[in-house]
C-alpha positions in Angstrom: 104.1 88.8 79.4 100.2 89.8 77.5 100.2 92.8 79.5 102.1 96.7 78.8 105.1 96.9 81.4 106.2 99.9 82.5 109.9 100.1 80.5 106.7 100.1 77.7 105.9 103.5 79.0 107.5 106.9 77.7 107.2 108.8 81.4 109.2 112.4 80.4 107.7 115.3 81.7 104.3 112.7 82.6 102.0 112.7 85.8 102.4 109.7 86.4 99.8 107.8 88.7 100.7 104.9 90.6 99.3 102.4 92.8 101.8 100.7 95.5 101.3 98.2 98.4 102.3 100.3 101.3 99.8 98.4 103.8 102.8 98.1 106.5 102.7 97.3 109.9 102.6 100.8 111.9 102.0 101.3 115.7 102.2 104.5 117.2 103.7 106.0 114.2 106.9 104.5 113.6 106.6 101.3 110.7 107.3 98.1 112.1 108.2 96.6 108.5 109.2 98.5 105.7 110.0 95.6 103.0 106.6 96.7 100.5 107.9 99.8 100.8 111.5 98.5 99.6 109.7 96.1 97.1 107.9 99.1 95.4 111.8 101.3 95.0 112.8 99.5 91.7 109.9 100.9 89.9 109.3 104.4 91.5 112.9 105.1 90.8 112.7 104.1 87.2 109.7 106.6 86.8 112.3 109.4 88.6 115.1 108.5 86.2 112.9 109.1 83.4 111.7 112.7 84.2 108.3 111.1 85.4 106.2 113.0 88.2 105.1 109.9 90.4 101.8 110.4 92.0 101.2 106.8 94.9 98.1 105.6 95.7 97.9 103.5 98.7 96.0 101.6 101.3 96.6 101.4 104.7 94.6 98.7 107.3 91.0 98.5 107.4 88.9 102.2 107.9 85.7 101.2 109.8 85.0 104.6 111.3 86.9 108.3 111.8 88.3 107.5 114.9 90.5 104.9 112.8 91.5 107.6 110.6 94.7 109.3 112.7 96.4 106.1 113.6 96.8 105.2 109.6 97.9 108.0 108.4 100.4 107.1 105.8 102.5 109.9 106.5 105.1 107.8 108.5 105.0 106.1 105.3 105.8 108.9 103.0 108.5 110.3 105.6 110.1 106.6 105.2 110.0 106.6 101.4 111.9 109.8 101.1 114.5 108.3 103.4 114.8 105.0 100.9 114.7 107.3 97.9 117.4 110.1 99.6 114.8 113.3 98.6 111.4 114.2 100.4 108.4 112.5 99.3 105.7 115.4 98.8 102.8 114.3 101.3 99.1 115.2 100.6 97.0 114.3 103.9 94.7 114.8 101.7 92.3 112.3 99.2 90.7 114.4 96.9 89.8 118.4 96.7 91.5 121.7 95.7 95.1 120.8 98.3 95.2 117.5 96.6 94.8 119.3 92.8 97.2 122.0 93.4 99.7 119.5 94.7 99.7 118.0 91.5 100.0 120.8 89.4 102.8 122.2 91.1 104.7 118.7 91.1 107.9 119.2 88.5 109.5 116.1 86.9 110.8 113.8 89.4 109.8 114.4 92.2 106.9 112.1 94.3 103.6 113.1 95.7 102.2 110.8 98.1 98.3 110.6 98.3 96.7 109.5 101.4 95.7 106.8 102.6 93.1 105.5 100.0 90.6 103.8 102.6 89.9 107.3 104.0 87.3 107.2 101.4 85.8 104.1 103.2 84.2 106.7 105.6 82.7 110.0 105.0 81.3 111.8 107.9 81.0 109.1 110.1 79.3 107.1 107.6 80.9 104.1 106.4 80.5 104.6 102.4 83.3 101.5 101.3 83.6 104.1 97.9 87.1 102.6 97.6 86.6 99.1 99.0 83.8 98.9 96.7 85.4 100.4 93.2 83.2 103.9 93.4 82.9 104.9 89.5 83.0 108.4 90.0 86.4 107.8 92.9 88.3 106.2 90.1 87.8 108.7 87.2 88.6 111.3 89.8 91.9 110.4 90.5 92.7 108.9 86.7 91.9 112.8 86.3 95.0 113.7 88.2 97.4 112.0 86.1 98.2 112.3 81.9 96.3 108.7 81.2 99.0 107.0 82.5 98.5 104.6 85.5 101.6 102.1 86.8 100.5 99.5 89.7 102.7 97.9 91.0 100.6 96.7 94.4 100.0 93.1 93.6 99.1 92.1 97.1 95.2 93.9 95.5 95.3 92.2 92.6 92.8 90.3 94.0 90.4 92.8 94.7 89.0 95.3 92.4 89.7 99.3 94.1 89.2 102.7 92.6 92.2 102.8 93.3 93.7 99.9 91.1 91.1 98.8 88.8 89.1 102.2 89.1 91.9 104.6 87.7 93.3 101.5 85.0 89.9 102.1 83.5 89.9 105.5 82.9 93.6 106.0 80.9 94.8 104.9 77.6 97.9 103.2 79.1 98.0 101.2 82.6 100.6 99.2 83.1 102.4 96.8 85.1 105.0 98.2 87.5 108.6 95.8 88.1 106.8 94.0 91.1 103.8 93.4 89.5 105.5 92.1 85.8 108.1 90.0 88.8 105.3 88.2 90.5 103.4 87.5 87.0 106.0 86.0 85.5 107.1 83.7 88.9 103.5 83.0 90.1 102.4 82.2 85.9 105.3 79.9 85.2 104.7 78.0 88.2 100.7 77.6 87.1 101.3 77.1 83.3 104.8 76.0 82.5 106.1 74.9 85.8 109.7 72.7 85.5 108.7 68.4 87.1 108.9 68.0 89.8 106.8 70.9 90.6 105.8 70.5 94.7 103.5 72.4 96.4 103.4 73.0 100.0 100.3 74.0 101.7 100.1 74.6 105.5 97.8 77.1 108.1 94.9 76.7 109.8 92.0 75.8 108.1 91.3 72.8 105.1 88.3 76.1 104.1 90.7 78.8 103.2 92.9 76.7 101.3 90.3 74.3 99.7 90.2 76.1 96.2 93.7 76.1 96.0 94.7 72.6 96.6 92.3 71.2 94.4 93.8 73.3 91.8 97.2 72.2 92.3 96.6 68.9 92.8 95.8 68.8 89.2 99.0 70.7 88.5 101.3 69.4 90.6 103.4 66.6 91.5 103.2 66.2 94.5 100.8 68.3 97.0 102.2 68.7 100.9 100.2 69.7 103.8 100.5 70.8 106.9 99.4 73.0 109.9 96.2 73.0 111.3 94.6 72.0 108.5 96.2 68.7 107.9 94.3 67.2 111.8 90.8 67.7 109.5 92.9 64.9 107.1 94.1 63.2 109.8 89.9 62.7 111.2 89.2 61.7 108.2 91.4 58.8 108.2 90.3 58.3 111.4 93.0 59.2 113.5 92.4 60.3 117.1 93.7 64.0 116.9 93.0 65.1 120.6 91.7 68.7 121.1 93.7 70.2 117.8 92.2 72.1 115.4 89.6 70.4 112.2 87.0 71.4 110.6 83.8 68.8 111.2 82.5 69.8 108.2 85.1 69.3 106.1 86.2 66.2 106.7 84.3 64.0 104.1 85.8 66.7 101.7 89.0 65.5 103.2 88.2 62.0 102.8 87.4 62.6 98.6 90.5 64.9 98.3 93.1 61.5 99.7 90.5 59.2 97.4 91.2 61.1 94.0 94.7 62.6 94.8 96.4 58.8 96.0 99.9 59.0 96.8 100.2 62.9 95.3 98.8 63.7 98.7 101.4 64.0 101.2 100.4 64.0 104.0 102.4 65.0 108.0 103.1 61.2 109.7 103.7 62.5 113.1 103.3 65.4 115.1 104.5 67.4 117.9 101.5 68.2 120.3 101.1 69.8 123.4 98.9 69.5 126.2 98.2 73.9 126.2 98.1 76.4 123.4 101.6 78.2 125.1 105.2 77.9 124.5 106.0 75.9 127.2 103.5 73.9 127.4 104.1 70.3 127.9 104.9 68.1 125.1 104.7 65.0 122.9 105.6 63.6 119.7 103.5 60.7 118.4 102.8 59.6 115.4 99.7 60.3 113.3 98.3 56.7 112.9 99.0 56.2 116.8 96.6 59.5 117.4 97.5 62.3 119.8 96.6 61.3 122.9 93.2 63.1 124.6 93.8 66.5 126.4 96.7 67.1 123.6 96.7 69.7 120.2 98.7 69.2 117.6 101.1 72.1 117.4 103.8 70.6 114.9 104.6 68.5 112.1 107.6 66.1 113.6 110.7 64.9 113.0 109.7 62.0 110.7 107.5 64.2 108.4 110.2 66.9 107.8 112.2 64.2 106.8 109.3 62.5 104.7 109.0 66.8 103.4 112.8 66.9 102.6 112.7 63.5 100.7 109.6 65.0 98.8 111.5 67.9 97.9 115.1 66.5 96.9 114.4 66.4 93.1 111.8 69.3 93.1 112.6 71.8 90.4 109.3 73.9 91.2 108.5 74.5 94.3 105.4 77.0 95.8 104.6 77.0 99.6 102.1 79.0 101.4 101.2 78.8 104.7 102.9 77.6 108.0 103.7 73.7 108.9 102.8 74.3 112.8 102.3 77.4 115.5 105.3 79.9 114.1 104.7 81.8 116.2 106.3 80.1 119.4 109.8 78.8 119.2 108.8 75.1 120.8 106.4 74.5 117.5 108.3 76.5 114.7 110.6 73.7 113.4 108.6 72.4 111.0 108.1 75.3 109.1 111.9 76.7 109.4 113.5 73.1 108.5 110.9 73.4 105.4 112.3 77.4 104.5 115.9 75.6 104.8 114.6 72.5 102.1 113.9 75.5 99.7 117.0 76.5 99.9 118.7 73.6 98.8 116.3 73.7 95.8 117.6 76.6 94.9 120.8 76.0 95.1 120.2 72.9 92.6 118.6 74.7 90.4 114.9 74.7 91.1 112.7 77.7 91.3 111.7 78.2 94.9 108.2 80.9 95.3 106.7 82.0 98.7 103.8 83.4 99.3 101.4 84.7 102.5 102.6 86.5 105.7 103.8 83.6 108.1 106.0 81.5 105.2 107.2 85.0 104.4 108.1 85.8 108.2 109.7 82.4 108.3 112.4 82.8 105.6 112.9 86.2 106.8 113.3 84.9 110.6 115.9 82.2 109.0 117.5 84.5 107.5 117.4 82.9 103.6 114.6 85.0 102.1 117.6 86.3 99.6 118.6 82.4 99.0 115.1 81.5 97.3 113.6 82.7 93.7 110.9 85.3 94.5 109.6 86.2 97.9 105.5 87.3 96.7 104.1 90.4 98.4 100.6 88.8 97.8 99.3 86.5 100.3 95.1 86.0 99.1 96.4 87.7 95.5 98.9 84.6 95.1 96.9 82.1 96.6 94.0 83.0 93.9 96.4 83.5 91.6 96.9 79.6 91.7 94.0 78.7 92.1 93.9 79.6 88.1 91.0 83.1 89.2 91.6 86.1 86.8 92.8 88.6 89.0 91.6 92.3 88.8 94.0 94.2 89.0 95.7 92.3 86.2 92.9 92.0 84.1 92.7 95.6 84.5 96.1 96.1 82.7 96.4 97.4 79.4 97.4 94.3 76.7 100.3 95.0 74.6 
């Protein structure tokens, strides 16, 4: 890797600033899923083992008013991290000031301190000022001053954004390095984009063409096949002149879909049937129809059908690199999750046959976790938006701001 990594740093006795992504689901102070906390453990444990003093920064949710702050405190996260580490995590309920500075000064080798939610800095005195989210230079400089000129960024999920807690700190220290998680993301996604083992197949799902058009265009230039699923497929169906009933589609993207199909030829693989329902509900009346025959009036497509599953499996059968982002249907409803779950199982087979499989995006990740196969795939990306922008070939500020080797 061209950037400094955590293993390049001398950490003994140093106050080590570290950006993690602990943006976990919390309701009434209870963490719904601690995967992101677990993902950061290797880097935190490395800092502790090297007798560094870890000072952690993370955002949690969005702070739009003073009323949002109590429900988005990182206190429950600090408690859970302590349980996972088997040692106390000192939590400072502030983002700046004498109390934080004293806590940092009192920190001993091998101890861990967590700063309050960085997005508390987005609201002051009832005003939304977005000092964190807009990378306020003074805030980044202040946070950088708390450490010993060493910063580790292990928050790939925010790497596509320039915030005070990532780019701001990195810009004000001598050494800004990638943590183990960031390093892994760069390796897997970078290899997929730059030097994939072929055949290289990309699977793009989700609701809207507009959300993923840039990544589809980018991947059509790099991949051998690009499979399209989810709600966005109906915009392509409309572009082909197929009846789509009351399925979700974007009328203003139909011409663009026509252009993509004309340019891509057989490189673009679209569903050939659909499971359609008369209502957006798990217990709705359903029909399975061929795409060319069209979806009946009053029905909406909510999942790919069995013929599409077989087609997609065939495309994936000899793949050596697969990137998947976005579900094939309304995955949250059991009766419309079959397509998404089938893709998850197909990726297990690709991995077993020596291929590299990368999953990104919340729904795709939830699918492989629900299947219990996440640990049988090569890499589960922790950044939905960041992984998409990386696949588009964009420069991510959180990575660019790291120190070159």
